[in-house]
PLY file of the C-alpha trace (Angstrom):
ply
format ascii 1.0
element vertex 602
property float x
property float y
property float z
element edge 601
property int vertex1
property int vertex2
end_header
-0.91 5.99 -0.19
-0.17 9.69 -0.70
1.29 11.33 -3.49
-0.02 14.90 -2.88
-1.15 16.07 -6.25
-4.17 17.79 -5.61
-6.68 15.41 -7.17
-10.28 16.70 -8.02
-11.57 13.22 -9.00
-13.37 12.22 -11.91
-13.25 14.33 -15.04
-10.96 16.70 -13.54
-7.94 14.51 -14.59
-8.02 16.13 -17.98
-6.46 18.74 -19.98
-4.37 21.38 -17.98
-6.48 20.64 -14.78
-4.42 17.69 -13.87
-2.17 17.35 -16.83
0.11 14.96 -14.83
-2.14 12.16 -16.11
-1.10 12.66 -19.46
2.73 13.19 -19.79
5.75 11.09 -19.79
9.50 10.96 -20.54
10.42 7.70 -21.60
13.84 6.17 -22.04
14.21 2.83 -23.78
17.03 1.04 -25.22
16.88 0.52 -29.19
18.64 -2.74 -30.58
21.31 -2.22 -33.08
19.81 -4.68 -35.40
16.65 -2.65 -36.04
16.32 -0.94 -39.40
16.36 2.82 -39.71
12.67 3.26 -40.02
12.12 1.31 -36.67
14.79 3.30 -35.03
13.36 6.54 -36.14
9.80 5.55 -34.96
11.09 4.58 -31.74
13.14 7.95 -31.17
10.18 9.76 -32.35
7.87 8.23 -29.64
10.50 8.84 -27.01
10.91 12.66 -28.03
7.19 13.13 -27.90
6.73 11.64 -24.60
9.72 13.18 -23.00
8.32 16.67 -24.04
4.97 15.72 -22.82
6.76 15.07 -19.49
8.53 18.43 -19.56
5.68 20.31 -20.41
3.37 18.55 -17.62
5.94 19.27 -14.94
6.42 22.97 -15.91
2.75 23.58 -16.18
1.96 22.59 -12.46
3.92 23.47 -9.45
2.62 20.73 -7.15
3.41 18.23 -9.86
6.87 19.25 -9.94
7.44 19.44 -6.33
6.07 15.86 -6.07
8.00 14.15 -8.76
11.37 16.00 -9.23
14.33 16.71 -7.05
16.83 17.64 -9.76
14.96 19.52 -12.57
18.04 19.90 -14.76
18.22 16.06 -15.11
14.90 16.38 -17.13
15.62 19.71 -18.85
12.81 21.25 -16.84
12.95 25.32 -16.78
11.83 25.99 -13.27
11.42 29.66 -14.24
8.46 28.45 -16.42
6.67 27.09 -13.28
4.22 29.30 -11.31
4.36 28.81 -7.58
0.47 28.04 -6.89
-1.85 25.31 -6.08
-2.91 24.89 -9.86
-5.45 25.74 -12.40
-8.24 27.93 -10.92
-11.63 25.96 -10.52
-14.13 28.61 -11.14
-16.74 28.13 -13.85
-15.03 30.25 -16.48
-11.60 28.80 -16.33
-13.13 25.43 -15.92
-15.18 25.85 -19.22
-12.32 27.24 -21.21
-10.03 24.32 -20.12
-12.86 21.90 -20.91
-13.31 23.30 -24.55
-9.58 23.39 -24.97
-8.48 20.84 -27.93
-5.93 18.13 -26.75
-3.35 18.76 -29.47
-1.00 16.42 -27.95
-3.50 13.44 -28.07
-4.03 14.24 -31.72
-0.20 14.11 -32.32
-0.12 10.92 -30.20
-2.56 9.07 -32.52
-0.16 9.58 -35.52
2.27 6.95 -34.04
2.21 3.50 -35.73
1.52 0.96 -32.88
2.94 -1.85 -34.69
6.32 -0.17 -35.25
6.91 0.37 -31.55
9.14 -1.69 -29.04
7.12 -3.99 -26.53
7.80 -1.48 -23.76
6.62 1.45 -26.00
3.56 -0.69 -26.61
2.58 -0.87 -22.95
3.21 2.87 -22.56
1.10 3.53 -25.72
-1.85 1.48 -24.20
-1.43 3.21 -20.79
-1.36 6.74 -22.47
-4.44 5.87 -24.84
-6.44 4.44 -22.08
-6.12 7.56 -20.04
-6.71 9.83 -22.90
-9.66 8.01 -24.08
-11.22 8.44 -20.70
-10.22 12.23 -20.52
-11.57 12.80 -24.04
-14.92 11.22 -23.14
-15.20 13.29 -19.94
-14.50 16.45 -21.66
-17.79 16.06 -23.36
-20.14 19.17 -22.64
-22.91 16.77 -21.39
-20.40 15.89 -18.46
-19.47 19.34 -17.47
-20.10 19.96 -13.80
-20.60 16.30 -12.76
-17.27 16.12 -11.09
-17.61 16.87 -7.39
-14.87 18.98 -5.34
-15.98 18.18 -1.98
-16.52 14.46 -1.66
-16.65 13.43 1.95
-13.85 10.99 1.69
-11.32 12.62 -0.76
-12.42 16.27 -1.38
-10.41 19.24 -1.70
-11.17 20.13 1.88
-9.86 16.65 2.88
-6.57 16.86 1.01
-5.54 20.34 1.84
-4.57 19.79 5.60
-2.68 16.52 4.72
-0.90 18.27 1.97
0.45 20.95 3.96
0.90 19.01 7.16
3.40 16.68 5.11
5.21 19.59 3.34
8.78 19.56 3.51
11.35 22.38 2.85
15.18 22.07 2.30
16.14 25.57 1.93
14.92 29.31 2.24
13.47 29.58 -1.18
11.27 26.61 -0.59
10.23 28.14 2.55
9.11 31.06 0.48
7.34 28.93 -1.92
5.40 27.06 0.90
4.13 30.41 2.06
2.99 31.36 -1.30
1.04 28.17 -1.50
-0.87 28.80 1.70
-1.62 32.21 0.57
-2.91 30.78 -2.51
-5.50 28.62 -0.69
-8.39 31.19 -0.29
-8.49 32.01 -3.99
-8.03 28.40 -4.94
-10.84 27.19 -2.97
-13.07 30.18 -3.69
-12.85 28.99 -7.37
-14.13 25.60 -6.29
-17.00 27.07 -4.22
-18.09 29.06 -7.33
-17.81 25.83 -9.41
-20.01 24.11 -6.82
-22.59 26.66 -6.66
-22.88 26.31 -10.37
-23.10 22.68 -10.12
-26.11 23.07 -7.71
-27.65 25.65 -9.97
-27.57 22.93 -12.76
-29.14 20.22 -10.60
-26.05 18.29 -10.35
-25.12 18.74 -6.62
-24.34 15.57 -4.76
-22.66 15.89 -1.51
-22.73 14.73 2.12
-23.18 18.05 3.61
-23.15 17.11 7.29
-19.92 15.07 6.79
-18.07 17.79 5.05
-19.36 20.38 7.24
-18.36 18.59 10.42
-14.81 18.24 8.89
-14.61 21.67 7.85
-16.03 23.00 11.26
-13.35 21.02 13.10
-10.61 22.88 11.27
-11.97 26.07 12.26
-12.38 24.85 15.80
-8.83 23.78 16.13
-7.37 27.10 14.25
-5.56 28.43 17.29
-3.90 25.20 17.92
-3.74 23.98 14.38
-1.69 20.71 13.76
-1.38 21.89 10.07
0.31 25.24 11.06
2.43 23.40 13.77
3.67 21.07 11.11
4.71 23.85 8.87
6.33 25.71 11.45
8.26 22.86 12.37
9.72 22.27 8.88
10.88 25.77 8.82
12.52 25.44 12.25
14.35 22.53 11.12
16.40 24.57 8.91
17.84 26.99 11.35
17.53 30.08 9.31
18.51 33.47 10.91
15.36 35.24 9.84
13.12 32.18 10.85
10.86 34.41 13.14
10.09 36.61 10.09
9.17 33.51 8.03
6.89 31.90 10.80
5.07 35.38 11.19
4.57 35.54 7.28
3.32 31.87 7.38
1.00 32.76 10.26
-0.45 35.64 8.44
-1.15 33.42 5.37
-2.68 30.76 7.31
-5.12 32.83 9.40
-5.99 35.10 6.33
-6.09 32.59 3.72
-6.17 28.88 4.72
-8.82 29.55 7.40
-11.03 31.73 5.61
-11.11 29.38 2.82
-12.87 26.79 5.24
-15.13 29.53 6.44
-16.34 30.07 3.15
-16.85 26.18 2.54
-18.92 26.34 5.77
-21.12 29.26 4.61
-21.58 27.53 1.28
-22.68 24.38 2.93
-25.02 26.12 5.30
-26.53 27.71 2.31
-27.06 24.47 0.76
-28.51 22.92 3.90
-31.32 25.59 3.80
-32.32 25.39 0.00
-30.12 23.34 -2.20
-31.43 20.62 -4.61
-29.02 18.20 -3.36
-29.34 14.54 -5.03
-29.70 11.72 -2.43
-30.00 8.87 -4.88
-26.86 8.60 -6.77
-25.70 9.37 -10.24
-28.18 7.25 -11.97
-30.85 9.99 -11.13
-28.99 12.44 -13.46
-29.88 13.01 -16.99
-26.21 11.48 -18.13
-25.47 9.92 -14.79
-25.16 6.38 -15.92
-23.21 7.13 -18.84
-20.97 9.34 -16.49
-20.57 6.48 -14.16
-19.66 4.03 -16.97
-16.59 6.04 -17.53
-15.92 6.37 -13.99
-15.98 2.59 -13.75
-13.50 2.40 -16.60
-11.22 4.80 -14.84
-11.46 3.30 -11.38
-10.91 -0.38 -12.40
-8.57 -0.45 -15.11
-10.93 -2.59 -17.21
-12.91 -1.98 -20.33
-16.08 -3.21 -18.90
-19.43 -1.68 -18.04
-20.83 -1.57 -14.53
-23.07 -4.36 -14.76
-20.35 -6.65 -15.76
-18.15 -5.43 -13.17
-21.05 -6.15 -10.69
-21.71 -9.64 -11.97
-17.98 -10.15 -11.50
-18.06 -8.85 -7.93
-21.19 -10.83 -7.20
-19.56 -14.05 -8.52
-16.32 -13.26 -6.52
-18.83 -12.85 -3.53
-20.20 -16.24 -4.17
-16.65 -17.87 -4.16
-15.48 -16.01 -1.00
-18.81 -17.34 0.71
-18.16 -21.01 -0.45
-14.67 -20.69 0.75
-16.00 -19.52 4.17
-18.49 -22.45 4.36
-15.83 -25.06 3.34
-13.59 -23.93 6.08
-16.40 -23.30 8.68
-17.47 -26.81 8.07
-14.03 -28.17 8.47
-12.63 -25.93 11.39
-15.59 -25.41 13.94
-13.12 -24.26 16.49
-11.75 -21.42 14.14
-15.23 -20.50 13.30
-16.23 -19.90 17.10
-13.06 -18.00 17.63
-13.90 -15.63 14.60
-17.75 -15.27 15.44
-16.74 -14.28 19.04
-14.48 -11.44 17.66
-11.56 -12.89 19.83
-8.97 -12.90 17.04
-5.60 -13.54 18.39
-2.85 -10.97 18.51
0.18 -10.95 16.20
2.80 -10.37 19.04
4.24 -7.12 17.46
4.94 -4.31 19.54
5.71 -1.60 17.04
5.26 -0.52 13.38
8.89 -1.21 12.83
8.79 -4.73 14.09
5.93 -5.51 11.58
7.80 -3.76 8.51
11.04 -5.57 9.27
9.11 -8.96 9.66
7.22 -8.56 6.36
10.58 -7.41 4.62
12.32 -10.58 5.94
9.54 -13.11 4.58
8.63 -11.32 1.25
11.99 -12.44 -0.24
10.54 -16.02 -0.64
7.58 -14.75 -2.86
8.47 -11.75 -4.53
11.51 -10.69 -6.62
14.46 -8.93 -5.25
14.58 -5.18 -4.77
17.75 -3.56 -3.96
16.87 -0.43 -2.21
14.10 -1.02 0.50
15.79 1.50 3.03
12.78 3.25 4.80
11.88 5.27 7.64
8.76 5.52 9.79
7.32 9.02 10.86
4.43 9.77 13.00
1.24 11.51 11.45
0.43 14.54 13.64
-2.40 13.11 16.12
-4.83 15.86 15.30
-4.57 15.14 11.48
-4.66 11.46 12.18
-7.71 11.74 14.26
-9.46 14.06 11.63
-8.81 11.87 8.97
-9.18 8.42 10.50
-5.80 7.42 8.89
-3.87 4.44 10.48
-0.93 4.51 8.31
-0.05 5.51 4.72
3.01 5.31 2.22
4.27 8.59 0.99
5.43 8.34 -2.41
9.01 9.32 -3.20
10.11 11.58 -6.03
11.52 10.01 -9.24
14.91 11.10 -8.71
15.50 11.56 -4.94
17.68 9.75 -2.61
15.45 9.91 0.37
14.35 6.91 2.32
10.96 5.46 1.64
8.57 6.66 4.07
5.77 5.23 6.22
3.66 7.86 8.15
1.75 6.35 10.83
-0.69 7.22 13.66
0.87 7.09 16.81
-2.36 6.92 18.60
-3.69 4.33 16.06
-5.32 0.83 16.89
-3.64 -1.92 18.69
-0.15 -2.51 17.23
-0.65 -6.24 17.68
-4.02 -6.47 16.08
-4.41 -8.30 12.82
-6.15 -5.11 11.30
-2.96 -3.35 12.13
-0.70 -5.88 10.47
-2.68 -5.89 7.55
-2.74 -1.91 7.08
1.11 -1.95 7.51
1.54 -4.63 4.87
-0.75 -2.87 2.49
1.23 0.42 2.78
4.54 -1.03 3.41
5.74 -4.49 2.66
4.89 -6.36 0.47
2.43 -3.31 -0.59
2.92 0.07 -1.65
6.53 0.67 -0.33
7.87 -2.57 -1.94
5.80 -1.95 -5.13
7.26 1.43 -5.64
10.69 0.16 -4.76
10.53 -2.64 -7.44
9.13 -0.17 -9.90
11.52 2.60 -9.58
14.45 0.06 -9.98
12.95 -1.94 -12.89
10.56 0.13 -14.99
12.29 2.81 -17.23
9.14 4.75 -18.22
8.38 8.00 -16.01
4.81 7.89 -17.23
4.44 4.60 -15.51
6.57 5.57 -12.22
5.23 8.95 -11.86
2.35 10.24 -14.00
0.01 7.21 -14.68
-2.93 7.05 -12.42
-4.32 3.41 -12.53
-5.44 3.22 -9.03
-7.12 -0.33 -9.63
-3.70 -1.57 -10.33
-1.71 0.09 -7.50
-4.39 -0.33 -4.73
-5.57 -3.71 -6.08
-2.03 -4.93 -5.89
-1.56 -3.57 -2.22
-4.69 -5.31 -1.07
-3.70 -8.58 -2.91
-0.15 -8.31 -1.13
-1.82 -7.59 2.25
-3.66 -10.91 2.18
-0.58 -12.82 0.68
1.40 -11.53 3.95
-1.02 -13.39 6.17
0.59 -16.34 5.26
3.83 -15.19 7.09
1.85 -15.24 10.44
2.74 -18.87 11.09
2.07 -18.44 14.87
-1.67 -17.94 14.25
-4.15 -20.77 13.02
-4.03 -20.60 9.12
-7.58 -21.58 9.26
-8.52 -18.61 11.18
-6.61 -16.52 9.00
-8.35 -17.69 5.97
-11.91 -17.04 7.57
-10.58 -13.48 8.25
-9.46 -12.86 4.77
-12.53 -14.54 2.81
-14.99 -12.76 5.13
-13.53 -9.56 4.50
-13.25 -9.79 0.65
-16.72 -10.97 0.56
-17.95 -7.99 2.52
-16.11 -5.70 0.18
-17.33 -7.48 -2.97
-20.88 -6.89 -1.92
-20.04 -3.25 -1.18
-18.83 -2.72 -4.50
-21.90 -4.38 -6.14
-24.16 -2.10 -4.16
-22.20 0.93 -5.15
-22.86 0.09 -8.67
-26.72 -0.88 -7.84
-26.74 3.06 -6.42
-25.03 4.88 -9.15
-26.13 2.85 -12.05
-29.17 1.07 -11.31
-30.76 3.97 -8.86
-30.96 1.82 -5.62
-32.83 3.85 -2.95
-31.95 3.49 0.58
-34.36 0.78 1.16
-33.24 -1.16 -2.14
-29.69 -0.88 -0.91
-30.59 -2.31 2.41
-32.68 -5.02 0.96
-29.54 -5.91 -1.37
-27.24 -6.11 1.57
-29.51 -8.26 3.33
-29.73 -10.54 0.65
-26.13 -10.50 0.42
-25.95 -11.76 4.25
-25.49 -8.33 5.77
-28.34 -7.41 8.06
-27.80 -3.71 8.62
-29.67 -1.74 11.46
-31.17 1.43 10.17
-28.31 3.76 11.28
-25.55 1.56 9.90
-27.49 1.25 6.59
-28.09 4.95 6.43
-24.14 5.73 7.18
-23.01 3.22 4.57
-25.43 4.37 1.69
-24.54 8.08 2.50
-20.96 7.17 2.02
-21.16 5.07 -1.22
-23.77 7.79 -2.44
-21.40 10.76 -2.00
-18.35 8.87 -3.15
-19.01 7.07 -6.45
-16.71 4.22 -7.19
-14.54 4.87 -4.19
-13.96 1.29 -3.35
-13.52 -0.21 -6.74
-9.95 0.38 -7.33
-8.98 -1.55 -4.12
-11.27 -4.55 -4.41
-12.06 -4.87 -8.18
-8.27 -4.61 -8.64
-7.69 -7.26 -5.91
-10.22 -9.59 -7.39
-8.68 -9.06 -11.06
-5.32 -10.09 -9.75
-6.43 -12.95 -7.89
-8.19 -14.23 -11.14
-4.95 -13.65 -12.96
-3.08 -15.84 -10.53
-5.65 -18.60 -10.49
-5.40 -18.73 -14.44
-1.75 -18.79 -14.38
-1.82 -21.67 -11.64
-4.26 -23.67 -13.74
-1.87 -23.17 -16.92
1.45 -24.09 -15.28
0.28 -26.43 -12.38
3.59 -27.67 -10.63
5.56 -25.14 -12.57
3.88 -22.06 -11.17
5.51 -20.08 -8.43
4.56 -17.24 -6.40
7.72 -15.17 -7.11
7.46 -15.68 -10.87
3.78 -14.64 -10.91
4.42 -11.67 -8.67
7.23 -10.42 -10.90
4.79 -10.68 -14.02
2.27 -8.41 -12.34
5.13 -6.11 -11.14
7.26 -5.68 -13.78
5.04 -3.69 -16.27
4.39 -0.91 -13.56
1.29 1.24 -13.09
-0.94 -0.06 -16.04
-4.54 -0.84 -17.15
-5.13 -4.50 -16.58
-5.11 -5.33 -20.30
-1.49 -4.69 -20.21
-0.96 -6.82 -16.97
-2.73 -9.52 -18.41
-0.18 -9.68 -21.39
2.77 -9.88 -18.92
1.09 -12.66 -17.12
0.19 -14.45 -20.32
3.85 -14.22 -21.28
5.03 -15.62 -17.79
2.67 -18.58 -18.27
3.59 -19.31 -21.74
7.46 -18.92 -21.28
7.36 -21.40 -18.09
4.92 -24.04 -19.08
6.60 -27.28 -19.48
6.23 -29.47 -22.62
0 1
1 2
2 3
3 4
4 5
5 6
6 7
7 8
8 9
9 10
10 11
11 12
12 13
13 14
14 15
15 16
16 17
17 18
18 19
19 20
20 21
21 22
22 23
23 24
24 25
25 26
26 27
27 28
28 29
29 30
30 31
31 32
32 33
33 34
34 35
35 36
36 37
37 38
38 39
39 40
40 41
41 42
42 43
43 44
44 45
45 46
46 47
47 48
48 49
49 50
50 51
51 52
52 53
53 54
54 55
55 56
56 57
57 58
58 59
59 60
60 61
61 62
62 63
63 64
64 65
65 66
66 67
67 68
68 69
69 70
70 71
71 72
72 73
73 74
74 75
75 76
76 77
77 78
78 79
79 80
80 81
81 82
82 83
83 84
84 85
85 86
86 87
87 88
88 89
89 90
90 91
91 92
92 93
93 94
94 95
95 96
96 97
97 98
98 99
99 100
100 101
101 102
102 103
103 104
104 105
105 106
106 107
107 108
108 109
109 110
110 111
111 112
112 113
113 114
114 115
115 116
116 117
117 118
118 119
119 120
120 121
121 122
122 123
123 124
124 125
125 126
126 127
127 128
128 129
129 130
130 131
131 132
132 133
133 134
134 135
135 136
136 137
137 138
138 139
139 140
140 141
141 142
142 143
143 144
144 145
145 146
146 147
147 148
148 149
149 150
150 151
151 152
152 153
153 154
154 155
155 156
156 157
157 158
158 159
159 160
160 161
161 162
162 163
163 164
164 165
165 166
166 167
167 168
168 169
169 170
170 171
171 172
172 173
173 174
174 175
175 176
176 177
177 178
178 179
179 180
180 181
181 182
182 183
183 184
184 185
185 186
186 187
187 188
188 189
189 190
190 191
191 192
192 193
193 194
194 195
195 196
196 197
197 198
198 199
199 200
200 201
201 202
202 203
203 204
204 205
205 206
206 207
207 208
208 209
209 210
210 211
211 212
212 213
213 214
214 215
215 216
216 217
217 218
218 219
219 220
220 221
221 222
222 223
223 224
224 225
225 226
226 227
227 228
228 229
229 230
230 231
231 232
232 233
233 234
234 235
235 236
236 237
237 238
238 239
239 240
240 241
241 242
242 243
243 244
244 245
245 246
246 247
247 248
248 249
249 250
250 251
251 252
252 253
253 254
254 255
255 256
256 257
257 258
258 259
259 260
260 261
261 262
262 263
263 264
264 265
265 266
266 267
267 268
268 269
269 270
270 271
271 272
272 273
273 274
274 275
275 276
276 277
277 278
278 279
279 280
280 281
281 282
282 283
283 284
284 285
285 286
286 287
287 288
288 289
289 290
290 291
291 292
292 293
293 294
294 295
295 296
296 297
297 298
298 299
299 300
300 301
301 302
302 303
303 304
304 305
305 306
306 307
307 308
308 309
309 310
310 311
311 312
312 313
313 314
314 315
315 316
316 317
317 318
318 319
319 320
320 321
321 322
322 323
323 324
324 325
325 326
326 327
327 328
328 329
329 330
330 331
331 332
332 333
333 334
334 335
335 336
336 337
337 338
338 339
339 340
340 341
341 342
342 343
343 344
344 345
345 346
346 347
347 348
348 349
349 350
350 351
351 352
352 353
353 354
354 355
355 356
356 357
357 358
358 359
359 360
360 361
361 362
362 363
363 364
364 365
365 366
366 367
367 368
368 369
369 370
370 371
371 372
372 373
373 374
374 375
375 376
376 377
377 378
378 379
379 380
380 381
381 382
382 383
383 384
384 385
385 386
386 387
387 388
388 389
389 390
390 391
391 392
392 393
393 394
394 395
395 396
396 397
397 398
398 399
399 400
400 401
401 402
402 403
403 404
404 405
405 406
406 407
407 408
408 409
409 410
410 411
411 412
412 413
413 414
414 415
415 416
416 417
417 418
418 419
419 420
420 421
421 422
422 423
423 424
424 425
425 426
426 427
427 428
428 429
429 430
430 431
431 432
432 433
433 434
434 435
435 436
436 437
437 438
438 439
439 440
440 441
441 442
442 443
443 444
444 445
445 446
446 447
447 448
448 449
449 450
450 451
451 452
452 453
453 454
454 455
455 456
456 457
457 458
458 459
459 460
460 461
461 462
462 463
463 464
464 465
465 466
466 467
467 468
468 469
469 470
470 471
471 472
472 473
473 474
474 475
475 476
476 477
477 478
478 479
479 480
480 481
481 482
482 483
483 484
484 485
485 486
486 487
487 488
488 489
489 490
490 491
491 492
492 493
493 494
494 495
495 496
496 497
497 498
498 499
499 500
500 501
501 502
502 503
503 504
504 505
505 506
506 507
507 508
508 509
509 510
510 511
511 512
512 513
513 514
514 515
515 516
516 517
517 518
518 519
519 520
520 521
521 522
522 523
523 524
524 525
525 526
526 527
527 528
528 529
529 530
530 531
531 532
532 533
533 534
534 535
535 536
536 537
537 538
538 539
539 540
540 541
541 542
542 543
543 544
544 545
545 546
546 547
547 548
548 549
549 550
550 551
551 552
552 553
553 554
554 555
555 556
556 557
557 558
558 559
559 560
560 561
561 562
562 563
563 564
564 565
565 566
566 567
567 568
568 569
569 570
570 571
571 572
572 573
573 574
574 575
575 576
576 577
577 578
578 579
579 580
580 581
581 582
582 583
583 584
584 585
585 586
586 587
587 588
588 589
589 590
590 591
591 592
592 593
593 594
594 595
595 596
596 597
597 598
598 599
599 600
600 601
């Protein structure tokens, strides 16, 4: 899933650095029977959140372009918005922003929770959850802990996709796109200064070789850049009379800003490879690393639990999946043989569109109705797809736009007829993100939840849950074989998440990590162990949103089934987890409990 607000990860989702996480315009109806004090409290809360939303969008151009088509609808003054990539990332600006008091949060605390409507309480809890994390991460002891160049999602990785996906609809937007490209060098140089300061403080933790290889490929393909070609194409689509001039300006910006930025990243990495103190044993080796990881876990799981509680939860889930595997293996030896041999049957689909249409037709039995599920499929540039390894992703639409929902796919990706491809399309499309956002945009009133909230454990956990639910639609394949596939995959990721916590919270060395995986049934050869350890080490908590989120939703479903028995329905449960929108799981739990309570028969 891609929204394309540059995400610096961790504690950069704070203050003005990524203020999109803390702002909202909320529109709720107020019943006429309420007393004056309640009406006033509701109106004051709505007004506060609306102003927060306006301030957020006006403070950051990328947030504005990502979320809004019609600024007048939200009383947004576009004249206030400076066209650039965002706050500078250099140490001086970073420290100023980290030290800046969060006056909005202090004002927010003055609202009386009990006087709010149920919808407003959901929004309050979501906002408070994010602000508590941001406030904790602003503590000076965590300064310079956040990496900008994570191997899987760093700044170097986000910029090519950002610009390759950038669309322009008029001449002014062409000019603004060129200004953004011109801004890349200064923006990235700030991140480089920050990272050098990070290294000086002994807080560098980066997969130098992985990031270096990615950046070098950008340089090597500069003369035939897929990123530049994509931007040229969007300009050419407008048919402007001065198209040639704009393309010349774009090329100048690309070769004098974008490419030099990557050259500077490479120079920094080469310098680090010679003399840097680069941590190779995870966050636990830093003075405040374990405490920092505790906050990352809360941020990336949507749960108020410490890392060891999450690890125990995932180890228990691992055991449950292994038990299911054993039960099915004992009862279905033929399916086991097929699975072990790796000769999984094909789905029979010949295109991404066939998969989406099939899933769209089948989800109506298990998921609530969504009126607008119109979509289009667009190819990802082959070079970009090759560089990122992406198979497909959902491009999140603006809050107020009329454009079709868009699935971007790799035209040279894996076998269309494979189960893996089917699962990916169901995760990104139906009944995953494309359906999830379609439902949310139609049924959730809060712009915080729809546009600004960043509870990735909910959004990604739901999409993982949905992809496994969609396996039931493949009635042409042995269901026992599909169960083995799903249980094995979930068990694997439960072990990986637990190992990630071992690395960053318990200080697992490569040897200890390898032993842990071996004890979990994964005998990794030396090369595979090193590669997986390096990936987890350089990207703390990267898998938690997906697989902790999935396990939480699976647990909520099991609990509801136990309470309701024959009165349980998949459609009713799925509506309960969808109706609140993008939330921490304490809020999702309330909605599931309400569903169970309202449907249990005496």
